[in-house]
Structures are given as structure tokens and as C-alpha cells.
N, C-alpha and C positions, 0 to 999 in steps of 0.2 A: 627365666626362674625359675629358682628348685624351690620345692614351696611343700614337697615332704619333709615327716618329721623322722620319716624313716635316717638310721644313720647309714652312710656308704657304706659298702661292702663290698670285700676284692673279690676279682674278677673268680667265674671256677676253672676249680685243675690251681692257683695261686698258690701257695707253700707263701709263712708269712717271715721276713728274713729273715730273723732270730735259728729259722728252724734251719739253717744254712751253715753246713758246719764249720766253717770258722769267724763264722761272723760277732758271734756270741766273744765270744776272745781276740778281740783289732780292738770289738765294740768297748773289754774293759779294757785292755790298757788302756787305748786310749785316756779312760777316763782315770787313770789313775798316774798316766803320763799330763795330764795339765790340770794336778790337783795343787802341785804352788803352788801355779798361779793366779789359783782362784783362795789360796795361804797366805797371799804376802799378805794383800792387805791391812788382814786382821792379823796378825804377826806384826804393823805395826800401828796400828790404837793400839794392841794390849800394850805395847813395851814404851808409848804414848801415854799412854792410865800409869802404866808402873813405875813410872821416873815422874809420875803427879802433877804431866800433865793435864787440863781439860777436852772435853770431846766439846 
């Protein structure tokens, strides 16, 4: 059982993941690519309410 209140720390000598050369670009591309999947339910709700439907 872990009883300390200190946050976990990275091992000495390790670098943050985003410091690698292409990780930030790949992450941004993935987020932009998945954006339409998250927007579809919002678009459906807006279309239904615009047509007079109730939530």
C-alpha cells in the first residue's frame, strides 16, 4: 500500500513524451482526425432542435 502523498516522479534521465521530435505533431493530427466523430452527436441534436424537436 502506497502511503506517501508525493506525486510520482519520472525516473532520472527520462524526458517527457512530448519532447520527442514528432510526438506533438502526431498527437495533434490524431485529435483533429477524431474531431468529426465527436461532433456528429452535437450536429444531430442541433438539427433535431432546429426542426422543432424536443430534447
